[in-house]
C-alpha positions as CSV (number, residue, x, y, z in Angstrom):
1,M,-165.6,-59.8,-22.2
2,N,-164.1,-63.8,-22.4
3,F,-163.9,-65.6,-25.4
4,L,-167.7,-67.4,-24.3
5,Q,-170.1,-64.6,-24.5
6,I,-168.7,-63.3,-27.5
7,V,-169.5,-66.9,-29.1
8,A,-172.7,-67.0,-27.4
9,A,-173.0,-63.1,-29.1
10,V,-172.0,-64.3,-32.5
11,I,-174.5,-66.8,-32.2
12,I,-177.5,-64.7,-30.9
13,L,-176.7,-62.5,-33.3
14,Y,-176.9,-64.4,-35.9
15,L,-179.8,-66.3,-34.6
16,C,-180.8,-62.9,-34.6
17,I,-180.5,-62.4,-38.5
18,Y,-181.6,-65.1,-40.1
19,A,-184.7,-65.0,-38.2
20,L,-185.3,-61.8,-40.2
21,I,-184.0,-62.6,-43.2
22,N,-186.1,-65.7,-43.4
23,R,-190.2,-64.1,-42.3
24,V,-189.2,-61.5,-44.8
25,C,-188.4,-64.3,-47.5
26,K,-191.8,-65.9,-47.1
27,C,-193.2,-62.4,-47.2
28,I,-192.2,-62.4,-50.6
29,E,-193.4,-66.3,-51.3
30,H,-196.4,-65.2,-50.0
31,C,-197.4,-61.5,-52.1
32,A,-195.9,-63.5,-55.3
33,T,-198.7,-65.9,-54.9
34,A,-200.5,-63.7,-54.3
35,R,-200.1,-62.2,-57.2
36,A,-200.1,-64.9,-59.3
37,Y,-203.5,-66.4,-57.9
38,S,-205.4,-62.4,-59.1
39,K,-203.1,-62.8,-61.9
40,F,-204.9,-66.4,-62.6
41,R,-208.1,-65.2,-62.0
42,E,-208.0,-62.2,-64.3
43,N,-207.5,-64.8,-67.1
44,D,-209.9,-67.6,-66.1
45,V,-207.4,-69.7,-65.2
46,Q,-209.1,-72.7,-62.5
47,T,-206.0,-72.7,-59.9
48,K,-209.2,-76.1,-58.5
49,I,-206.6,-79.0,-57.7
50,D,-209.5,-80.9,-59.6
51,N,-209.1,-79.7,-62.6
52,L,-205.7,-78.9,-62.4
53,D,-203.9,-81.6,-64.8
54,A,-206.7,-80.5,-67.7
55,T,-205.6,-76.8,-67.0
56,V,-201.8,-77.6,-67.5
57,K,-202.6,-79.0,-70.7
58,K,-204.4,-76.8,-71.9
59,L,-201.8,-74.1,-71.2
60,N,-198.9,-76.1,-72.9
61,K,-200.4,-76.7,-75.9
62,E,-201.8,-73.4,-76.3
63,R,-197.7,-72.3,-75.9
64,E,-196.7,-75.0,-77.8
65,D,-199.1,-73.5,-80.8
66,V,-197.8,-70.3,-80.5
67,K,-194.5,-71.3,-80.7
68,K,-195.2,-73.0,-83.7
69,T,-197.5,-69.7,-84.9
70,I,-194.1,-67.5,-84.5
71,S,-191.5,-70.1,-86.4
C-alpha cells in the first residue's frame, strides 16, 4: 500500500468510528430525555411550553424553601 491509500484508509476508519460514537451518544441522550419526561409525569410537573416559565419558578421557589428549612 502506498501513502495515499494508507491516508484514505485512516480517514475512512476515522469517519466510521466517529459515526458510530455519534450514534451511541445520541441514543444515550434520547434515553435520558425520555427518563426525565417520565419523572416529570410521575411528579405531575407540567412540561407544556406554555406553562414552562411558571413551572420553573414554582420549582425554584420550592428548592429555596427546602434550603431555608435545612439551614
